[in-house]
N, CA, C and O atoms as a Maestro MAE file, in Angstrom:
{
 s_m_m2io_version
 :::
 2.0.0
}

f_m_ct {
 s_m_title
 :::
 protein
 m_atom[292] {
  # First column is atom index #
  i_m_mmod_type
  r_m_x_coord
  r_m_y_coord
  r_m_z_coord
  i_m_residue_number
  s_m_chain_name
  s_m_pdb_residue_name
  s_m_pdb_atom_name
  i_m_atomic_number
  :::
  1 25 27.180 -12.847 -1.271 1 A "UNK " " N  " 7
  2 3 28.198 -12.023 -1.888 1 A "UNK " " CA " 6
  3 2 29.069 -11.402 -0.813 1 A "UNK " " C  " 6
  4 15 28.839 -11.589 0.381 1 A "UNK " " O  " 8
  5 25 30.055 -10.673 -1.249 2 A "UNK " " N  " 7
  6 3 30.980 -10.031 -0.324 2 A "UNK " " CA " 6
  7 2 30.553 -8.613 0.038 2 A "UNK " " C  " 6
  8 15 31.388 -7.796 0.425 2 A "UNK " " O  " 8
  9 25 29.274 -8.316 -0.083 3 A "UNK " " N  " 7
  10 3 28.791 -6.969 0.236 3 A "UNK " " CA " 6
  11 2 28.830 -6.753 1.744 3 A "UNK " " C  " 6
  12 15 28.543 -7.657 2.528 3 A "UNK " " O  " 8
  13 25 29.189 -5.543 2.123 4 A "UNK " " N  " 7
  14 3 29.224 -5.166 3.530 4 A "UNK " " CA " 6
  15 2 27.790 -5.054 4.034 4 A "UNK " " C  " 6
  16 15 26.952 -4.423 3.390 4 A "UNK " " O  " 8
  17 25 27.508 -5.655 5.168 5 A "UNK " " N  " 7
  18 3 26.143 -5.720 5.702 5 A "UNK " " CA " 6
  19 2 25.496 -4.344 5.842 5 A "UNK " " C  " 6
  20 15 24.327 -4.178 5.496 5 A "UNK " " O  " 8
  21 25 26.223 -3.374 6.335 6 A "UNK " " N  " 7
  22 3 25.671 -2.037 6.545 6 A "UNK " " CA " 6
  23 2 25.297 -1.410 5.198 6 A "UNK " " C  " 6
  24 15 24.274 -0.733 5.095 6 A "UNK " " O  " 8
  25 25 26.117 -1.630 4.169 7 A "UNK " " N  " 7
  26 3 25.792 -1.111 2.837 7 A "UNK " " CA " 6
  27 2 24.505 -1.728 2.318 7 A "UNK " " C  " 6
  28 15 23.675 -1.040 1.724 7 A "UNK " " O  " 8
  29 25 24.343 -3.004 2.539 8 A "UNK " " N  " 7
  30 3 23.124 -3.695 2.111 8 A "UNK " " CA " 6
  31 2 21.914 -3.153 2.860 8 A "UNK " " C  " 6
  32 15 20.866 -2.922 2.258 8 A "UNK " " O  " 8
  33 25 22.049 -2.950 4.161 9 A "UNK " " N  " 7
  34 3 20.957 -2.381 4.957 9 A "UNK " " CA " 6
  35 2 20.597 -0.978 4.485 9 A "UNK " " C  " 6
  36 15 19.419 -0.622 4.454 9 A "UNK " " O  " 8
  37 25 21.578 -0.189 4.124 10 A "UNK " " N  " 7
  38 3 21.316 1.165 3.616 10 A "UNK " " CA " 6
  39 2 20.561 1.113 2.292 10 A "UNK " " C  " 6
  40 15 19.678 1.935 2.047 10 A "UNK " " O  " 8
  41 25 20.901 0.163 1.449 11 A "UNK " " N  " 7
  42 3 20.193 0.005 0.177 11 A "UNK " " CA " 6
  43 2 18.744 -0.422 0.408 11 A "UNK " " C  " 6
  44 15 17.834 0.053 -0.271 11 A "UNK " " O  " 8
  45 25 18.542 -1.307 1.354 12 A "UNK " " N  " 7
  46 3 17.177 -1.739 1.689 12 A "UNK " " CA " 6
  47 2 16.374 -0.551 2.225 12 A "UNK " " C  " 6
  48 15 15.215 -0.367 1.854 12 A "UNK " " O  " 8
  49 25 16.981 0.243 3.084 13 A "UNK " " N  " 7
  50 3 16.310 1.414 3.634 13 A "UNK " " CA " 6
  51 2 15.955 2.409 2.528 13 A "UNK " " C  " 6
  52 15 14.859 2.968 2.530 13 A "UNK " " O  " 8
  53 25 16.860 2.630 1.596 14 A "UNK " " N  " 7
  54 3 16.599 3.550 0.484 14 A "UNK " " CA " 6
  55 2 15.479 3.021 -0.406 14 A "UNK " " C  " 6
  56 15 14.618 3.785 -0.842 14 A "UNK " " O  " 8
  57 25 15.486 1.729 -0.673 15 A "UNK " " N  " 7
  58 3 14.430 1.130 -1.502 15 A "UNK " " CA " 6
  59 2 13.080 1.238 -0.800 15 A "UNK " " C  " 6
  60 15 12.072 1.547 -1.435 15 A "UNK " " O  " 8
  61 25 13.057 0.989 0.492 16 A "UNK " " N  " 7
  62 3 11.824 1.096 1.268 16 A "UNK " " CA " 6
  63 2 11.288 2.530 1.223 16 A "UNK " " C  " 6
  64 15 10.086 2.743 1.063 16 A "UNK " " O  " 8
  65 25 12.172 3.495 1.361 17 A "UNK " " N  " 7
  66 3 11.774 4.894 1.290 17 A "UNK " " CA " 6
  67 2 11.224 5.264 -0.080 17 A "UNK " " C  " 6
  68 15 10.227 5.979 -0.183 17 A "UNK " " O  " 8
  69 25 11.874 4.777 -1.130 18 A "UNK " " N  " 7
  70 3 11.412 5.061 -2.486 18 A "UNK " " CA " 6
  71 2 10.040 4.439 -2.737 18 A "UNK " " C  " 6
  72 15 9.172 5.072 -3.339 18 A "UNK " " O  " 8
  73 25 9.843 3.225 -2.288 19 A "UNK " " N  " 7
  74 3 8.533 2.579 -2.451 19 A "UNK " " CA " 6
  75 2 7.453 3.314 -1.663 19 A "UNK " " C  " 6
  76 15 6.318 3.438 -2.123 19 A "UNK " " O  " 8
  77 25 7.806 3.797 -0.487 20 A "UNK " " N  " 7
  78 3 6.853 4.577 0.294 20 A "UNK " " CA " 6
  79 2 6.437 5.837 -0.438 20 A "UNK " " C  " 6
  80 15 5.264 6.211 -0.426 20 A "UNK " " O  " 8
  81 25 7.397 6.492 -1.077 21 A "UNK " " N  " 7
  82 3 7.094 7.710 -1.836 21 A "UNK " " CA " 6
  83 2 6.198 7.384 -3.030 21 A "UNK " " C  " 6
  84 15 5.262 8.132 -3.315 21 A "UNK " " O  " 8
  85 25 6.463 6.292 -3.726 22 A "UNK " " N  " 7
  86 3 5.610 5.877 -4.841 22 A "UNK " " CA " 6
  87 2 4.190 5.627 -4.335 22 A "UNK " " C  " 6
  88 15 3.221 6.023 -4.984 22 A "UNK " " O  " 8
  89 25 4.065 4.982 -3.200 23 A "UNK " " N  " 7
  90 3 2.751 4.745 -2.610 23 A "UNK " " CA " 6
  91 2 2.013 6.041 -2.318 23 A "UNK " " C  " 6
  92 15 0.805 6.134 -2.538 23 A "UNK " " O  " 8
  93 25 2.731 7.038 -1.824 24 A "UNK " " N  " 7
  94 3 2.118 8.344 -1.546 24 A "UNK " " CA " 6
  95 2 1.611 8.990 -2.833 24 A "UNK " " C  " 6
  96 15 0.525 9.569 -2.855 24 A "UNK " " O  " 8
  97 25 2.394 8.891 -3.899 25 A "UNK " " N  " 7
  98 3 2.001 9.474 -5.183 25 A "UNK " " CA " 6
  99 2 0.768 8.766 -5.736 25 A "UNK " " C  " 6
  100 15 -0.152 9.419 -6.230 25 A "UNK " " O  " 8
  101 25 0.742 7.445 -5.659 26 A "UNK " " N  " 7
  102 3 -0.414 6.689 -6.142 26 A "UNK " " CA " 6
  103 2 -1.658 7.049 -5.334 26 A "UNK " " C  " 6
  104 15 -2.733 7.237 -5.903 26 A "UNK " " O  " 8
  105 25 -1.522 7.145 -4.023 27 A "UNK " " N  " 7
  106 3 -2.656 7.526 -3.176 27 A "UNK " " CA " 6
  107 2 -3.149 8.926 -3.530 27 A "UNK " " C  " 6
  108 15 -4.355 9.159 -3.618 27 A "UNK " " O  " 8
  109 25 -2.232 9.843 -3.730 28 A "UNK " " N  " 7
  110 3 -2.609 11.204 -4.092 28 A "UNK " " CA " 6
  111 2 -3.400 11.213 -5.402 28 A "UNK " " C  " 6
  112 15 -4.426 11.886 -5.498 28 A "UNK " " O  " 8
  113 25 -2.939 10.486 -6.391 29 A "UNK " " N  " 7
  114 3 -3.639 10.435 -7.675 29 A "UNK " " CA " 6
  115 2 -5.005 9.757 -7.535 29 A "UNK " " C  " 6
  116 15 -5.966 10.149 -8.196 29 A "UNK " " O  " 8
  117 25 -5.087 8.754 -6.686 30 A "UNK " " N  " 7
  118 3 -6.365 8.079 -6.437 30 A "UNK " " CA " 6
  119 2 -7.366 9.062 -5.828 30 A "UNK " " C  " 6
  120 15 -8.534 9.096 -6.214 30 A "UNK " " O  " 8
  121 25 -6.889 9.856 -4.874 31 A "UNK " " N  " 7
  122 3 -7.762 10.851 -4.244 31 A "UNK " " CA " 6
  123 2 -8.205 11.912 -5.250 31 A "UNK " " C  " 6
  124 15 -9.366 12.323 -5.260 31 A "UNK " " O  " 8
  125 25 -7.282 12.345 -6.087 32 A "UNK " " N  " 7
  126 3 -7.596 13.385 -7.070 32 A "UNK " " CA " 6
  127 2 -8.534 12.897 -8.169 32 A "UNK " " C  " 6
  128 15 -9.305 13.681 -8.723 32 A "UNK " " O  " 8
  129 25 -8.471 11.615 -8.483 33 A "UNK " " N  " 7
  130 3 -9.269 11.112 -9.601 33 A "UNK " " CA " 6
  131 2 -10.468 10.302 -9.123 33 A "UNK " " C  " 6
  132 15 -11.596 10.793 -9.169 33 A "UNK " " O  " 8
  133 25 -10.255 9.118 -8.682 34 A "UNK " " N  " 7
  134 3 -11.351 8.190 -8.346 34 A "UNK " " CA " 6
  135 2 -12.241 8.707 -7.222 34 A "UNK " " C  " 6
  136 15 -13.467 8.703 -7.338 34 A "UNK " " O  " 8
  137 25 -11.617 9.150 -6.138 35 A "UNK " " N  " 7
  138 3 -12.399 9.601 -4.985 35 A "UNK " " CA " 6
  139 2 -13.128 10.902 -5.321 35 A "UNK " " C  " 6
  140 15 -14.304 11.061 -4.995 35 A "UNK " " O  " 8
  141 25 -12.432 11.819 -5.967 36 A "UNK " " N  " 7
  142 3 -13.078 13.077 -6.358 36 A "UNK " " CA " 6
  143 2 -14.252 12.809 -7.297 36 A "UNK " " C  " 6
  144 15 -15.320 13.402 -7.141 36 A "UNK " " O  " 8
  145 25 -14.060 11.924 -8.264 37 A "UNK " " N  " 7
  146 3 -15.141 11.601 -9.203 37 A "UNK " " CA " 6
  147 2 -16.349 11.029 -8.462 37 A "UNK " " C  " 6
  148 15 -17.486 11.409 -8.744 37 A "UNK " " O  " 8
  149 25 -16.114 10.133 -7.530 38 A "UNK " " N  " 7
  150 3 -17.220 9.532 -6.764 38 A "UNK " " CA " 6
  151 2 -17.946 10.596 -5.949 38 A "UNK " " C  " 6
  152 15 -19.173 10.574 -5.852 38 A "UNK " " O  " 8
  153 25 -17.198 11.523 -5.365 39 A "UNK " " N  " 7
  154 3 -17.831 12.559 -4.552 39 A "UNK " " CA " 6
  155 2 -18.647 13.535 -5.404 39 A "UNK " " C  " 6
  156 15 -19.673 14.046 -4.954 39 A "UNK " " O  " 8
  157 25 -18.193 13.790 -6.625 40 A "UNK " " N  " 7
  158 3 -18.890 14.747 -7.482 40 A "UNK " " CA " 6
  159 2 -20.004 14.116 -8.313 40 A "UNK " " C  " 6
  160 15 -21.008 14.767 -8.601 40 A "UNK " " O  " 8
  161 25 -19.831 12.856 -8.699 41 A "UNK " " N  " 7
  162 3 -20.750 12.252 -9.656 41 A "UNK " " CA " 6
  163 2 -21.435 10.976 -9.182 41 A "UNK " " C  " 6
  164 15 -22.390 10.523 -9.813 41 A "UNK " " O  " 8
  165 25 -20.974 10.399 -8.104 42 A "UNK " " N  " 7
  166 3 -21.511 9.119 -7.667 42 A "UNK " " CA " 6
  167 2 -22.767 9.259 -6.834 42 A "UNK " " C  " 6
  168 15 -23.117 10.337 -6.353 42 A "UNK " " O  " 8
  169 25 -23.421 8.140 -6.685 43 A "UNK " " N  " 7
  170 3 -24.576 8.135 -5.784 43 A "UNK " " CA " 6
  171 2 -24.067 8.009 -4.344 43 A "UNK " " C  " 6
  172 15 -22.866 7.863 -4.116 43 A "UNK " " O  " 8
  173 25 -24.962 8.065 -3.405 44 A "UNK " " N  " 7
  174 3 -24.583 8.046 -1.988 44 A "UNK " " CA " 6
  175 2 -23.778 6.801 -1.629 44 A "UNK " " C  " 6
  176 15 -22.790 6.891 -0.901 44 A "UNK " " O  " 8
  177 25 -24.187 5.652 -2.129 45 A "UNK " " N  " 7
  178 3 -23.481 4.400 -1.819 45 A "UNK " " CA " 6
  179 2 -22.055 4.436 -2.343 45 A "UNK " " C  " 6
  180 15 -21.134 3.986 -1.662 45 A "UNK " " O  " 8
  181 25 -21.861 4.965 -3.540 46 A "UNK " " N  " 7
  182 3 -20.516 5.052 -4.112 46 A "UNK " " CA " 6
  183 2 -19.645 6.038 -3.329 46 A "UNK " " C  " 6
  184 15 -18.465 5.772 -3.100 46 A "UNK " " O  " 8
  185 25 -20.214 7.170 -2.920 47 A "UNK " " N  " 7
  186 3 -19.454 8.151 -2.130 47 A "UNK " " CA " 6
  187 2 -19.011 7.546 -0.804 47 A "UNK " " C  " 6
  188 15 -17.859 7.698 -0.399 47 A "UNK " " O  " 8
  189 25 -19.926 6.865 -0.137 48 A "UNK " " N  " 7
  190 3 -19.596 6.241 1.149 48 A "UNK " " CA " 6
  191 2 -18.547 5.149 0.959 48 A "UNK " " C  " 6
  192 15 -17.621 5.030 1.761 48 A "UNK " " O  " 8
  193 25 -18.687 4.359 -0.089 49 A "UNK " " N  " 7
  194 3 -17.736 3.273 -0.352 49 A "UNK " " CA " 6
  195 2 -16.327 3.821 -0.589 49 A "UNK " " C  " 6
  196 15 -15.350 3.265 -0.085 49 A "UNK " " O  " 8
  197 25 -16.223 4.908 -1.354 50 A "UNK " " N  " 7
  198 3 -14.900 5.491 -1.617 50 A "UNK " " CA " 6
  199 2 -14.275 6.060 -0.348 50 A "UNK " " C  " 6
  200 15 -13.072 5.914 -0.130 50 A "UNK " " O  " 8
  201 25 -15.073 6.700 0.482 51 A "UNK " " N  " 7
  202 3 -14.540 7.217 1.742 51 A "UNK " " CA " 6
  203 2 -14.110 6.086 2.671 51 A "UNK " " C  " 6
  204 15 -13.072 6.177 3.326 51 A "UNK " " O  " 8
  205 25 -14.903 5.027 2.728 52 A "UNK " " N  " 7
  206 3 -14.528 3.862 3.537 52 A "UNK " " CA " 6
  207 2 -13.215 3.264 3.025 52 A "UNK " " C  " 6
  208 15 -12.335 2.901 3.806 52 A "UNK " " O  " 8
  209 25 -13.103 3.170 1.712 53 A "UNK " " N  " 7
  210 3 -11.890 2.630 1.098 53 A "UNK " " CA " 6
  211 2 -10.664 3.463 1.490 53 A "UNK " " C  " 6
  212 15 -9.618 2.909 1.830 53 A "UNK " " O  " 8
  213 25 -10.795 4.775 1.443 54 A "UNK " " N  " 7
  214 3 -9.690 5.662 1.805 54 A "UNK " " CA " 6
  215 2 -9.317 5.488 3.278 54 A "UNK " " C  " 6
  216 15 -8.133 5.477 3.614 54 A "UNK " " O  " 8
  217 25 -10.294 5.356 4.143 55 A "UNK " " N  " 7
  218 3 -10.008 5.163 5.562 55 A "UNK " " CA " 6
  219 2 -9.249 3.863 5.804 55 A "UNK " " C  " 6
  220 15 -8.337 3.825 6.630 55 A "UNK " " O  " 8
  221 25 -9.614 2.802 5.094 56 A "UNK " " N  " 7
  222 3 -8.893 1.527 5.209 56 A "UNK " " CA " 6
  223 2 -7.439 1.709 4.771 56 A "UNK " " C  " 6
  224 15 -6.518 1.220 5.425 56 A "UNK " " O  " 8
  225 25 -7.245 2.419 3.659 57 A "UNK " " N  " 7
  226 3 -5.890 2.655 3.162 57 A "UNK " " CA " 6
  227 2 -5.078 3.442 4.193 57 A "UNK " " C  " 6
  228 15 -3.934 3.090 4.480 57 A "UNK " " O  " 8
  229 25 -5.664 4.504 4.748 58 A "UNK " " N  " 7
  230 3 -4.949 5.298 5.755 58 A "UNK " " CA " 6
  231 2 -4.584 4.459 6.972 58 A "UNK " " C  " 6
  232 15 -3.471 4.570 7.487 58 A "UNK " " O  " 8
  233 25 -5.510 3.617 7.438 59 A "UNK " " N  " 7
  234 3 -5.215 2.763 8.599 59 A "UNK " " CA " 6
  235 2 -4.062 1.810 8.301 59 A "UNK " " C  " 6
  236 15 -3.148 1.661 9.112 59 A "UNK " " O  " 8
  237 25 -4.107 1.169 7.141 60 A "UNK " " N  " 7
  238 3 -3.047 0.224 6.779 60 A "UNK " " CA " 6
  239 2 -1.718 0.939 6.616 60 A "UNK " " C  " 6
  240 15 -0.689 0.462 7.094 60 A "UNK " " O  " 8
  241 25 -1.735 2.085 5.940 61 A "UNK " " N  " 7
  242 3 -0.505 2.825 5.712 61 A "UNK " " CA " 6
  243 2 0.074 3.314 7.034 61 A "UNK " " C  " 6
  244 15 1.287 3.272 7.238 61 A "UNK " " O  " 8
  245 25 -0.781 3.771 7.918 62 A "UNK " " N  " 7
  246 3 -0.333 4.251 9.215 62 A "UNK " " CA " 6
  247 2 0.324 3.127 10.014 62 A "UNK " " C  " 6
  248 15 1.378 3.324 10.617 62 A "UNK " " O  " 8
  249 25 -0.295 1.959 10.017 63 A "UNK " " N  " 7
  250 3 0.285 0.813 10.744 63 A "UNK " " CA " 6
  251 2 1.627 0.422 10.145 63 A "UNK " " C  " 6
  252 15 2.572 0.120 10.874 63 A "UNK " " O  " 8
  253 25 1.713 0.428 8.810 64 A "UNK " " N  " 7
  254 3 2.966 0.061 8.148 64 A "UNK " " CA " 6
  255 2 4.068 1.039 8.525 64 A "UNK " " C  " 6
  256 15 5.178 0.637 8.873 64 A "UNK " " O  " 8
  257 25 3.746 2.346 8.453 65 A "UNK " " N  " 7
  258 3 4.745 3.363 8.768 65 A "UNK " " CA " 6
  259 2 5.175 3.256 10.229 65 A "UNK " " C  " 6
  260 15 6.358 3.410 10.532 65 A "UNK " " O  " 8
  261 25 4.237 2.996 11.138 66 A "UNK " " N  " 7
  262 3 4.570 2.891 12.558 66 A "UNK " " CA " 6
  263 2 5.425 1.662 12.833 66 A "UNK " " C  " 6
  264 15 6.277 1.687 13.721 66 A "UNK " " O  " 8
  265 25 5.206 0.585 12.080 67 A "UNK " " N  " 7
  266 3 5.966 -0.636 12.316 67 A "UNK " " CA " 6
  267 2 7.434 -0.456 11.950 67 A "UNK " " C  " 6
  268 15 8.292 -1.172 12.467 67 A "UNK " " O  " 8
  269 25 7.731 0.484 11.074 68 A "UNK " " N  " 7
  270 3 9.123 0.708 10.671 68 A "UNK " " CA " 6
  271 2 9.745 1.935 11.337 68 A "UNK " " C  " 6
  272 15 10.933 2.199 11.151 68 A "UNK " " O  " 8
  273 25 8.963 2.686 12.108 69 A "UNK " " N  " 7
  274 3 9.489 3.879 12.761 69 A "UNK " " CA " 6
  275 2 10.605 3.461 13.717 69 A "UNK " " C  " 6
  276 15 10.459 2.525 14.503 69 A "UNK " " O  " 8
  277 25 11.697 4.165 13.628 70 A "UNK " " N  " 7
  278 3 12.815 3.888 14.527 70 A "UNK " " CA " 6
  279 2 13.707 2.761 14.062 70 A "UNK " " C  " 6
  280 15 14.686 2.437 14.733 70 A "UNK " " O  " 8
  281 25 13.393 2.151 12.925 71 A "UNK " " N  " 7
  282 3 14.218 1.041 12.459 71 A "UNK " " CA " 6
  283 2 15.140 1.451 11.316 71 A "UNK " " C  " 6
  284 15 15.821 0.604 10.739 71 A "UNK " " O  " 8
  285 25 15.169 2.738 10.983 72 A "UNK " " N  " 7
  286 3 16.066 3.216 9.930 72 A "UNK " " CA " 6
  287 2 17.459 3.387 10.484 72 A "UNK " " C  " 6
  288 15 17.653 3.610 11.679 72 A "UNK " " O  " 8
  289 25 18.406 3.281 9.613 73 A "UNK " " N  " 7
  290 3 19.795 3.478 10.041 73 A "UNK " " CA " 6
  291 2 20.155 4.934 9.988 73 A "UNK " " C  " 6
  292 15 21.283 5.303 10.311 73 A "UNK " " O  " 8
  :::
 }
 m_bond[291] {
  # First column is bond index #
  i_m_from
  i_m_to
  i_m_order
  :::
  1 1 2 1
  2 2 3 1
  3 3 4 2
  4 3 5 1
  5 5 6 1
  6 6 7 1
  7 7 8 2
  8 7 9 1
  9 9 10 1
  10 10 11 1
  11 11 12 2
  12 11 13 1
  13 13 14 1
  14 14 15 1
  15 15 16 2
  16 15 17 1
  17 17 18 1
  18 18 19 1
  19 19 20 2
  20 19 21 1
  21 21 22 1
  22 22 23 1
  23 23 24 2
  24 23 25 1
  25 25 26 1
  26 26 27 1
  27 27 28 2
  28 27 29 1
  29 29 30 1
  30 30 31 1
  31 31 32 2
  32 31 33 1
  33 33 34 1
  34 34 35 1
  35 35 36 2
  36 35 37 1
  37 37 38 1
  38 38 39 1
  39 39 40 2
  40 39 41 1
  41 41 42 1
  42 42 43 1
  43 43 44 2
  44 43 45 1
  45 45 46 1
  46 46 47 1
  47 47 48 2
  48 47 49 1
  49 49 50 1
  50 50 51 1
  51 51 52 2
  52 51 53 1
  53 53 54 1
  54 54 55 1
  55 55 56 2
  56 55 57 1
  57 57 58 1
  58 58 59 1
  59 59 60 2
  60 59 61 1
  61 61 62 1
  62 62 63 1
  63 63 64 2
  64 63 65 1
  65 65 66 1
  66 66 67 1
  67 67 68 2
  68 67 69 1
  69 69 70 1
  70 70 71 1
  71 71 72 2
  72 71 73 1
  73 73 74 1
  74 74 75 1
  75 75 76 2
  76 75 77 1
  77 77 78 1
  78 78 79 1
  79 79 80 2
  80 79 81 1
  81 81 82 1
  82 82 83 1
  83 83 84 2
  84 83 85 1
  85 85 86 1
  86 86 87 1
  87 87 88 2
  88 87 89 1
  89 89 90 1
  90 90 91 1
  91 91 92 2
  92 91 93 1
  93 93 94 1
  94 94 95 1
  95 95 96 2
  96 95 97 1
  97 97 98 1
  98 98 99 1
  99 99 100 2
  100 99 101 1
  101 101 102 1
  102 102 103 1
  103 103 104 2
  104 103 105 1
  105 105 106 1
  106 106 107 1
  107 107 108 2
  108 107 109 1
  109 109 110 1
  110 110 111 1
  111 111 112 2
  112 111 113 1
  113 113 114 1
  114 114 115 1
  115 115 116 2
  116 115 117 1
  117 117 118 1
  118 118 119 1
  119 119 120 2
  120 119 121 1
  121 121 122 1
  122 122 123 1
  123 123 124 2
  124 123 125 1
  125 125 126 1
  126 126 127 1
  127 127 128 2
  128 127 129 1
  129 129 130 1
  130 130 131 1
  131 131 132 2
  132 131 133 1
  133 133 134 1
  134 134 135 1
  135 135 136 2
  136 135 137 1
  137 137 138 1
  138 138 139 1
  139 139 140 2
  140 139 141 1
  141 141 142 1
  142 142 143 1
  143 143 144 2
  144 143 145 1
  145 145 146 1
  146 146 147 1
  147 147 148 2
  148 147 149 1
  149 149 150 1
  150 150 151 1
  151 151 152 2
  152 151 153 1
  153 153 154 1
  154 154 155 1
  155 155 156 2
  156 155 157 1
  157 157 158 1
  158 158 159 1
  159 159 160 2
  160 159 161 1
  161 161 162 1
  162 162 163 1
  163 163 164 2
  164 163 165 1
  165 165 166 1
  166 166 167 1
  167 167 168 2
  168 167 169 1
  169 169 170 1
  170 170 171 1
  171 171 172 2
  172 171 173 1
  173 173 174 1
  174 174 175 1
  175 175 176 2
  176 175 177 1
  177 177 178 1
  178 178 179 1
  179 179 180 2
  180 179 181 1
  181 181 182 1
  182 182 183 1
  183 183 184 2
  184 183 185 1
  185 185 186 1
  186 186 187 1
  187 187 188 2
  188 187 189 1
  189 189 190 1
  190 190 191 1
  191 191 192 2
  192 191 193 1
  193 193 194 1
  194 194 195 1
  195 195 196 2
  196 195 197 1
  197 197 198 1
  198 198 199 1
  199 199 200 2
  200 199 201 1
  201 201 202 1
  202 202 203 1
  203 203 204 2
  204 203 205 1
  205 205 206 1
  206 206 207 1
  207 207 208 2
  208 207 209 1
  209 209 210 1
  210 210 211 1
  211 211 212 2
  212 211 213 1
  213 213 214 1
  214 214 215 1
  215 215 216 2
  216 215 217 1
  217 217 218 1
  218 218 219 1
  219 219 220 2
  220 219 221 1
  221 221 222 1
  222 222 223 1
  223 223 224 2
  224 223 225 1
  225 225 226 1
  226 226 227 1
  227 227 228 2
  228 227 229 1
  229 229 230 1
  230 230 231 1
  231 231 232 2
  232 231 233 1
  233 233 234 1
  234 234 235 1
  235 235 236 2
  236 235 237 1
  237 237 238 1
  238 238 239 1
  239 239 240 2
  240 239 241 1
  241 241 242 1
  242 242 243 1
  243 243 244 2
  244 243 245 1
  245 245 246 1
  246 246 247 1
  247 247 248 2
  248 247 249 1
  249 249 250 1
  250 250 251 1
  251 251 252 2
  252 251 253 1
  253 253 254 1
  254 254 255 1
  255 255 256 2
  256 255 257 1
  257 257 258 1
  258 258 259 1
  259 259 260 2
  260 259 261 1
  261 261 262 1
  262 262 263 1
  263 263 264 2
  264 263 265 1
  265 265 266 1
  266 266 267 1
  267 267 268 2
  268 267 269 1
  269 269 270 1
  270 270 271 1
  271 271 272 2
  272 271 273 1
  273 273 274 1
  274 274 275 1
  275 275 276 2
  276 275 277 1
  277 277 278 1
  278 278 279 1
  279 279 280 2
  280 279 281 1
  281 281 282 1
  282 282 283 1
  283 283 284 2
  284 283 285 1
  285 285 286 1
  286 286 287 1
  287 287 288 2
  288 287 289 1
  289 289 290 1
  290 290 291 1
  291 291 292 2
  :::
 }
}
């Protein structure tokens, strides 16, 4: 199309930011519901599994955020 490249890049950056925010909200709800439930009601194996799961998510999210740091317009 005849779209200006910089405008397209700005739209991509905005979409990426919006998706990142949605991811934060989903993670927050997961922590408030699933992880909290496991910590309060689960057995030891379930509590450990949920904490391990959260650590994996944090590592992946951190790497993703670092890979895009400095690449915004």
